[in-house]
C-alpha positions as CSV (number, residue, x, y, z in Angstrom):
1,X,0.2,-0.1,0.0
2,X,1.5,3.3,-0.9
3,X,2.1,6.0,1.6
4,X,3.1,9.3,0.4
5,X,4.0,12.2,2.7
6,X,3.9,15.5,1.4
7,X,5.9,18.2,3.5
8,X,4.7,21.9,3.3
9,X,5.4,25.1,5.3
10,X,2.5,25.9,7.9
11,X,-0.1,28.6,6.6
12,X,0.8,28.2,2.6
13,X,-1.8,26.0,1.6
14,X,-5.4,26.4,2.5
15,X,-7.9,23.6,3.3
16,X,-9.1,23.0,-0.2
17,X,-5.4,23.5,-1.8
18,X,-4.5,20.5,0.7
19,X,-7.6,18.5,-0.6
20,X,-6.6,19.1,-4.2
21,X,-3.0,17.7,-3.5
22,X,-4.5,14.7,-1.7
23,X,-6.9,14.1,-4.4
24,X,-4.3,14.6,-7.2
25,X,-1.7,12.7,-5.9
26,X,-4.0,9.7,-5.2
27,X,-5.3,9.9,-8.8
28,X,-1.4,9.8,-10.1
29,X,-0.9,6.6,-8.0
30,X,-4.2,4.8,-9.4
31,X,-3.2,5.9,-13.1
32,X,0.0,4.0,-12.5
33,X,-0.8,1.1,-10.2
34,X,-4.7,0.7,-11.0
35,X,-7.9,1.3,-9.3
36,X,-7.6,-1.6,-6.8
37,X,-5.2,0.6,-4.9
38,X,-7.5,3.9,-4.5
39,X,-8.7,2.6,-1.1
40,X,-5.2,1.6,0.1
41,X,-3.2,4.7,-0.9
42,X,-2.3,6.9,2.0
43,X,-1.5,10.6,1.6
44,X,-0.2,12.7,4.5
45,X,0.2,16.3,4.6
46,X,2.9,17.3,7.1
47,X,3.2,20.9,8.1
48,X,6.4,22.5,9.2
49,X,6.5,25.7,11.3
50,X,7.1,28.7,9.3
51,X,10.8,29.5,9.7
52,X,11.7,25.8,10.4
53,X,12.4,25.3,6.4
54,X,15.4,26.5,4.7
55,X,17.0,26.4,1.1
56,X,20.4,27.3,0.3
57,X,21.1,27.9,4.2
58,X,18.1,30.6,4.1
59,X,15.1,30.2,6.5
60,X,11.5,30.5,4.7
61,X,8.7,32.0,5.9
62,X,5.4,31.0,5.0
63,X,5.0,34.6,3.5
64,X,8.2,34.0,1.4
65,X,6.6,30.9,-0.2
66,X,3.4,32.8,-0.8
67,X,5.3,35.6,-2.7
68,X,7.1,32.9,-4.9
69,X,3.5,31.3,-5.8
70,X,2.5,34.8,-6.8
71,X,5.6,35.4,-8.7
72,X,6.7,38.3,-6.4
73,X,9.5,36.8,-4.4
């Protein structure tokens, strides 16, 4: 049974966006492995506190990621 963990910075994704991630990732697994695995495909969204995530030695806050998504960061 597949178990997929998605790590995100807390406060970046809305509940609706998290549901879309879960649905789309599950659909991707089913597209590869077959419909019989849908009921046993686990997707977990794990939120990391803002500031506890870094890229290239630079800490990221939730606002930084939201700016990137908007194309302003």
